[in-house]
N, C-alpha and C positions, 0 to 999 in steps of 0.2 A: 212932589217935585220930580220924582223919577216916574216918567211916563212910560207905559209899555210901548215898546218899539213895534212898528207895524211889520207885517211879513215882508213887505217890500224892502224895508230898511235892513232886515235880517238877511235877506237874500243878497242885497248889495254888499253887506259886510262880508258875508260868506264868500262871494265871488271875488271880492278884493283880497281876501285872505288867501284864496286859492291862487289868484294871479301872482300875489307876492311869493308864495311857496314855490310856484312854477318858475318864477324868475330866478329864485335861489337855486332850485334844482338845475336849471339851464346854465347858470353861472358856474356851478360845481362841474357840470359836464364839460363845459367850455374850457375850464381850468385844467381838468383831467386830460382833454384832448390836446391842449397846448403843451402840457407836460410830456405826453407821449410823443408829440411831434419834436419837441426839444430834445428828448432822449434819442430819437432817431437821428436828428441832425448831428447831435454830439457823437453818436456812435459812427456815423458816416465820416465825420471829421477825423475821428481817431483812426478809422480804417485807412483813410487817405494818408495819414502820417505814417502808418506802419508800412514797411516795404512789402510790396505785393509779391506773393510767391508765384512763380511761373511753373505750373504743373505740366501743362501741355507742351511747352517749349523745351526741347532738350538742347543744352548748350554743350558744344564739344569741349572736352577737357584738354587743356594744353598742358603737357608736362613741363616741370620746372626747368628741365634741360633746354627745352625749346625757347623759354622765356629769358634765358640768361646767355644770350649770344651777343657779341663775340666774347669768348672766354680767352684770356691771355695764356700763352704757353709759359712754362716754368721759368725759362730764361728771361722772358720779357717781364714776368712777375717780379723777379729780383731787381731788374733795372728800374721798374716803376716804383717799387718800395724805396729804393735808394734815392731816386729823384724826389719822392715825396719828403723824405728826411731833409734833403738839401733845400728844397723849395720852402719848406716850413721855416727853415732858418733865414732864408732870404725874404720871408713874408710874401711869397708868391702862391700861397696855398689857402684855399677855402675849405673848411672842414665841416662835415655833416650834410645831411640831406637838405635842410632848409637854407643853409648858406650857399650850398651848390645851386640850388634852384634860383635863389635871388641873383646870384652872379651870372647864371645863364641868361637871365632876363635883361640884366643891366650891363655887365662888363664884358670885355673881350676875354675869351678863355681859349687856351691852347687845346686842352683835352680834359675829359672827366673820367674818373676811376670809380667803379662801383663794386660792392662786395656781393658775391653770388650766394653766400649763406645767410643773407639778411632774413629775418623772420618777423613779420610776414613780409614776403618779397614785394607785395603790392605797395608798400611804403615808398619805394623808389622807382616803380615802373613808369612814372610819368617823366623821369629825367631823360631816358633814351628818346622819348618823343620830342622833347624840347631840344635835345642835341641834334636830332635830325632836321628840325625846323631851322636851327641856327647854323647847320652844317659844321657842327663841332664833333670831332671823333671821341668815342667812348669805348671802354672795355670793362669786363668783369674780371675781378680777382677772386680767388677761391675763399679768402677768409676776412671776416670783419675784424678779428682780433689782430691779425698781422697788419691790416691797413691802419688800425688804431695806433699800433706800436710805432709804425714808420712815421706817423704824423705826431709822434710824441704825446700821445693821449693815453691815459690809463684804461680807457674803456673801448670797447669794440665800436667801430665806425663803419657806417654803411656807404658813405659817399664822400669824395673830395674832388676839387677842381683845381687844376694848375692854371694860374693867371698869366696873361701876357704882360710883359714889362720891357720897354725899350731899353737896350744897353744892359740886359741882365747877364750875369755870369753863367747862368744855366741855359742860355739860348741854344747852343749846340746840342746839349743833351736832350733838351725838350724837343727840338726839331727831329732828332733821330728816333726818339720814342714815338712821337706823333706820327711819323711816317710808318712805323712798324704797326701801330694801332690802325691806321687807315688801311694798311694792307690786310689786316684781319677782317675788316668789314667788307 
């Protein structure tokens, strides 16, 4: 029943076996190549996500004093802090960086007050740009703690905005301080 296989059949079987093995080897090689390519792509994606370091380009360092202009003089600081207290009682005050930014975009604002000792200062450096776009005067006060206290908050505060309201009791005070701030700029 078992007949001996001819040499031709043996050769064909051997060739088929070799072809099968070669296919498997090639499939493994292709899989390894794809794996390497995928690793390279993944690495490239991760590198794109990471902030690139600029080694050749030197960026001039701007001192903190140059970034916090105009700074209010001491007499004006006292007036502004008193106005912030009374504006808070009349609900004409927006407190904090986020509320100040929102109100700059949406509402009419008389002026903006920023704190110079905010850390990091970059948190509020977009506000002067918005103020310049909307032609709203702004100034820096020396202390976040004092600004927070004047706005009746127990925490330091980096920014606040005085709102416009028709028929307000504070209209004259706001106008005089606004003119002084505009003169600083």
